[in-house]
C-alpha positions as CSV (number, residue, x, y, z in Angstrom):
1,M,78.7,120.8,54.0
2,T,82.0,119.0,53.1
3,H,85.3,120.8,52.7
4,P,88.4,119.7,50.8
5,A,91.2,118.3,52.9
6,V,94.2,120.6,53.4
7,D,97.4,118.5,53.0
8,M,99.8,119.5,55.8
9,D,102.8,117.5,54.4
10,A,105.2,120.2,53.3
11,P,106.9,119.8,50.0
12,R,110.7,120.0,50.4
13,V,113.2,121.6,48.1
14,A,114.7,119.0,45.8
15,I,117.0,121.4,43.9
16,A,117.6,125.1,44.7
17,S,117.3,125.7,41.0
18,A,116.1,129.3,41.2
19,C,114.5,129.1,37.8
20,V,113.2,132.2,36.2
21,L,110.2,130.2,34.9
22,G,110.5,126.5,35.8
23,E,108.1,124.3,34.0
24,G,107.4,120.9,32.4
25,P,108.6,118.2,34.8
26,V,108.5,114.7,33.2
27,W,109.8,111.5,34.9
28,D,111.9,109.0,32.8
29,H,111.3,105.6,34.4
30,R,114.0,104.0,32.3
31,N,116.8,105.8,34.1
32,G,115.2,107.2,37.2
33,T,115.7,110.8,36.1
34,L,113.4,113.9,36.2
35,L,113.6,116.3,33.3
36,F,112.3,119.9,33.5
37,V,112.9,123.2,31.8
38,D,113.5,126.9,32.6
39,I,111.6,128.7,29.9
40,K,113.0,132.2,30.3
41,D,116.5,131.4,31.3
42,P,116.4,128.8,28.6
43,A,117.7,125.4,29.8
44,I,116.9,121.8,30.3
45,W,117.5,120.4,33.8
46,R,118.1,116.7,34.7
47,Y,117.8,115.4,38.2
48,H,118.7,112.0,39.4
49,P,117.2,111.7,43.0
50,E,118.9,108.5,43.9
51,S,122.4,110.0,43.5
52,G,121.3,113.6,44.2
53,K,123.1,114.7,41.0
54,H,121.6,117.3,38.7
55,T,122.8,119.1,35.5
56,R,121.6,122.1,33.5
57,T,122.0,122.3,29.8
58,A,121.5,125.8,28.2
59,C,119.3,126.1,25.2
60,P,119.6,128.7,22.4
61,E,116.0,129.9,22.8
62,R,113.0,129.7,25.0
63,V,111.9,126.1,25.7
64,G,108.4,125.2,27.0
65,F,108.7,121.5,27.5
66,V,110.5,118.3,26.8
67,A,109.0,114.9,25.8
68,L,110.6,111.4,26.0
69,T,111.5,109.5,22.9
70,Q,112.6,105.9,22.4
71,D,116.2,107.0,22.9
72,P,116.7,108.2,26.6
73,D,119.4,110.5,25.4
74,I,117.1,112.3,22.9
75,V,114.0,114.4,23.7
76,I,111.6,116.4,21.7
77,A,111.7,120.0,22.9
78,G,109.2,122.7,22.4
79,F,111.4,125.7,21.4
80,K,109.9,129.1,20.6
81,S,110.6,128.5,16.9
82,G,109.1,125.0,16.8
83,L,109.6,121.4,17.8
84,V,113.2,120.1,17.7
85,R,115.0,116.9,18.5
86,F,117.5,117.7,21.3
87,N,120.5,115.5,22.4
88,L,120.7,115.8,26.2
89,W,124.4,114.9,26.2
90,G,125.9,116.6,23.2
91,G,123.4,119.4,22.8
92,E,122.9,118.8,19.1
93,I,119.6,120.2,17.8
94,Q,117.6,119.0,14.8
95,P,114.6,121.2,13.8
96,L,111.5,119.2,13.1
97,V,108.4,121.4,12.6
98,S,107.1,124.9,13.3
99,P,103.3,125.0,14.0
100,E,102.8,128.8,13.5
101,P,105.5,130.4,11.3
102,D,103.0,133.2,10.5
103,L,102.8,134.2,14.2
104,P,106.4,135.1,15.1
105,N,105.4,136.4,18.6
106,N,103.9,133.1,19.6
107,R,105.9,130.4,21.3
108,I,105.3,126.8,22.3
109,N,104.4,126.5,26.0
110,D,103.3,123.2,27.6
111,G,103.2,119.7,26.1
112,H,102.6,116.1,26.8
113,V,102.8,112.7,25.0
114,G,99.4,111.1,24.9
115,P,98.7,107.4,25.4
116,D,98.5,107.1,21.6
117,G,102.2,108.0,21.4
118,R,101.5,111.3,19.7
119,L,102.6,114.7,21.0
120,Y,100.0,117.2,22.2
121,F,101.1,120.7,23.0
122,G,100.0,124.3,23.2
123,T,101.2,127.6,21.8
124,M,100.7,131.1,23.3
125,D,101.3,134.8,22.8
126,D,104.8,135.4,24.3
127,D,103.5,138.8,25.5
128,E,100.5,137.1,27.2
129,K,98.1,139.7,25.7
130,N,96.5,138.3,22.5
131,P,94.4,135.2,22.0
132,T,96.7,133.7,19.3
133,G,97.5,130.5,21.1
134,A,96.2,127.0,20.2
135,F,96.5,123.3,21.0
136,W,98.1,121.0,18.5
137,R,98.7,117.3,18.0
138,W,101.7,116.0,16.1
139,D,102.4,112.3,15.1
140,G,105.8,113.0,13.6
141,K,104.3,113.8,10.2
142,V,101.1,115.7,10.4
143,L,100.2,118.7,12.6
144,H,96.5,119.0,13.7
145,R,95.0,122.0,15.5
146,F,92.2,121.1,17.9
147,R,91.6,124.3,20.0
148,H,92.5,127.9,19.3
149,N,91.8,131.6,20.3
150,I,93.6,131.2,23.7
151,T,96.1,133.6,25.1
152,I,97.9,131.3,27.5
153,T,97.6,127.5,27.0
154,N,98.5,124.9,29.6
155,G,98.3,121.1,29.6
156,P,97.3,118.9,28.0
157,A,96.8,115.9,30.4
158,F,95.0,112.6,29.9
159,S,92.7,110.4,31.9
160,P,94.2,107.0,32.9
161,D,92.1,105.2,30.3
162,G,93.3,107.5,27.6
163,R,89.8,108.5,26.6
164,T,89.7,112.1,27.8
165,I,92.1,115.0,27.2
166,Y,92.1,118.0,29.5
167,T,93.3,121.5,28.4
168,I,93.7,124.7,30.3
169,D,92.9,128.3,29.4
170,T,95.0,130.0,32.1
171,L,93.7,133.6,31.8
172,K,90.0,132.5,31.8
173,R,90.7,130.0,34.6
174,T,89.0,127.2,32.8
175,I,89.7,123.5,32.3
176,H,88.0,121.8,29.4
177,A,87.7,118.1,28.6
178,Q,87.4,116.5,25.2
179,D,86.8,112.8,24.3
180,L,89.8,111.2,22.7
181,G,89.1,108.3,20.5
182,D,91.0,106.9,17.6
183,G,90.4,110.1,15.7
184,D,90.5,113.8,16.4
185,P,89.7,115.2,19.9
186,G,85.9,115.7,20.2
187,E,84.1,118.9,21.1
188,A,85.5,120.8,24.1
189,R,83.2,120.9,27.2
190,L,83.7,122.8,30.3
191,F,85.1,120.6,33.1
192,V,85.6,123.2,35.8
193,Q,85.6,127.0,36.2
194,L,88.0,128.1,38.9
195,D,87.5,131.3,40.8
196,E,90.0,134.1,41.0
197,S,90.9,133.6,44.7
198,G,93.4,130.9,43.9
199,G,95.3,132.7,41.2
200,N,95.3,131.1,37.7
201,P,95.5,127.4,36.8
202,D,98.9,126.5,35.2
203,G,100.2,123.1,34.6
204,V,98.3,119.9,35.3
205,C,99.0,116.2,35.7
206,V,96.7,113.2,36.3
207,D,97.2,110.4,38.9
208,S,96.3,106.7,38.5
209,D,92.9,107.3,40.2
210,G,92.0,109.8,37.5
211,H,92.3,112.9,39.7
212,L,93.8,116.1,38.3
213,W,96.6,117.9,40.1
214,V,96.3,121.6,39.1
215,C,99.1,124.0,39.9
216,H,98.1,127.6,40.7
217,W,100.1,130.6,39.3
218,G,99.9,133.2,42.0
219,G,97.9,130.9,44.3
220,S,100.7,129.2,46.4
221,R,99.0,125.8,46.1
222,I,98.1,122.7,44.1
223,T,94.5,121.5,43.9
224,R,93.6,117.9,43.5
225,L,90.3,117.7,41.5
226,A,88.2,114.5,41.4
227,P,87.1,113.1,38.1
228,D,83.7,114.9,38.6
229,G,85.5,118.3,39.0
230,S,85.1,118.6,42.7
231,V,88.0,119.7,44.9
232,E,89.3,116.7,46.8
233,R,92.3,118.3,48.5
234,V,94.6,121.4,48.5
235,V,98.4,121.2,48.9
236,P,99.8,124.5,50.2
237,M,103.2,125.6,48.7
238,H,106.0,127.8,50.1
239,T,106.0,130.0,47.0
240,A,103.4,131.8,45.0
241,Q,104.0,130.9,41.4
242,V,103.5,127.1,41.2
243,T,103.8,126.0,37.6
244,K,103.5,122.2,37.1
245,C,103.9,118.8,38.8
246,A,104.7,115.3,37.8
247,F,104.8,111.9,39.6
248,G,108.1,110.2,39.8
249,G,110.3,107.8,41.8
250,E,110.5,104.1,41.5
251,D,106.9,103.6,42.6
252,L,105.6,106.8,41.0
253,A,104.6,108.0,44.5
254,S,106.7,111.2,44.7
255,I,105.4,114.5,43.2
256,Y,107.9,116.8,41.7
257,I,106.8,120.5,41.4
258,T,108.3,123.3,39.4
259,T,107.9,127.0,40.3
260,A,108.9,130.4,39.0
261,A,110.9,133.3,40.4
262,I,110.0,135.8,37.6
263,G,108.6,139.1,39.0
264,R,109.0,138.0,42.7
265,D,110.9,140.0,45.3
266,P,113.3,137.5,46.9
267,H,112.9,139.2,50.2
268,F,109.2,138.3,50.3
269,D,109.3,135.1,48.2
270,P,112.7,133.6,48.8
271,M,111.6,130.1,47.9
272,A,110.6,131.0,44.3
273,G,111.9,129.1,41.3
274,H,113.1,126.0,43.1
275,L,112.1,122.4,42.3
276,Y,110.1,120.7,45.1
277,C,109.3,117.2,46.0
278,L,106.3,115.9,47.9
279,Q,106.2,112.3,49.2
280,R,102.7,110.8,48.9
281,S,101.1,107.9,50.7
282,G,98.7,105.7,48.8
283,I,98.6,107.9,45.7
284,R,100.4,106.9,42.5
285,G,101.1,108.6,39.2
286,L,101.0,107.3,35.7
287,K,104.1,106.2,33.7
288,S,105.3,108.8,31.2
289,N,104.4,108.0,27.6
290,I,107.1,107.8,24.9
291,F,106.7,109.7,21.7
292,E,106.4,107.2,18.8
293,G,106.7,109.5,15.8
């Protein structure tokens, strides 16, 4: 019987950010900067590892993710009320589209630009009780819903060839895969069912070998899943609520990891909410896609 490897390289604290709910890291290869958000102490963080400098820009409402645009100073941000264009330097906000105006208790959660240049994102019940969440695609003009009846959505992420999209139903601890051609995402099929011993799957990213890096809320770890769904390795973390990771650095060999401090006693989990970095050997990530809408 084979067992997954346990990665003993300890992630180090990159920024002692103490985020209430850190999420959504994305690497901008154009300027060597990592962007991530704090959803519940609403802000967009920027971190430049080469200089060690970081900034925090407050947001007027909860923000689930940011996505790169063709202008490095402008991002698409997933605010509670809808998608907006956000100026990282001036803070100007331009509302774009609201996916669910009839569901005022929903908010946008995780999101990612696909290899087709379109934006894929999920919504969820802000109280985390009702299955009112859904996954959406937006090309800058048209919104398309492709999964629904989910309480907490996470992902999406994409295979290196751009032909498969992965989405997470956090409370059911499932990851589904869908074929992604030139048209709409195909029928969802179960990719993996995780057991309750590792907490709940949260954010996910994919490396250049097609492996999924799944962060575990309440599980103090990251799991690397092979393309067939088997567990290839486990990376232990110093804190319980691990939310999402992204590859960055000049060679895309560093993994940046966001975490959350919400609900944690600082005496028992003093490392909660910080941004971490794990240096990999022989494993590379994928370059972040740019929104083309």
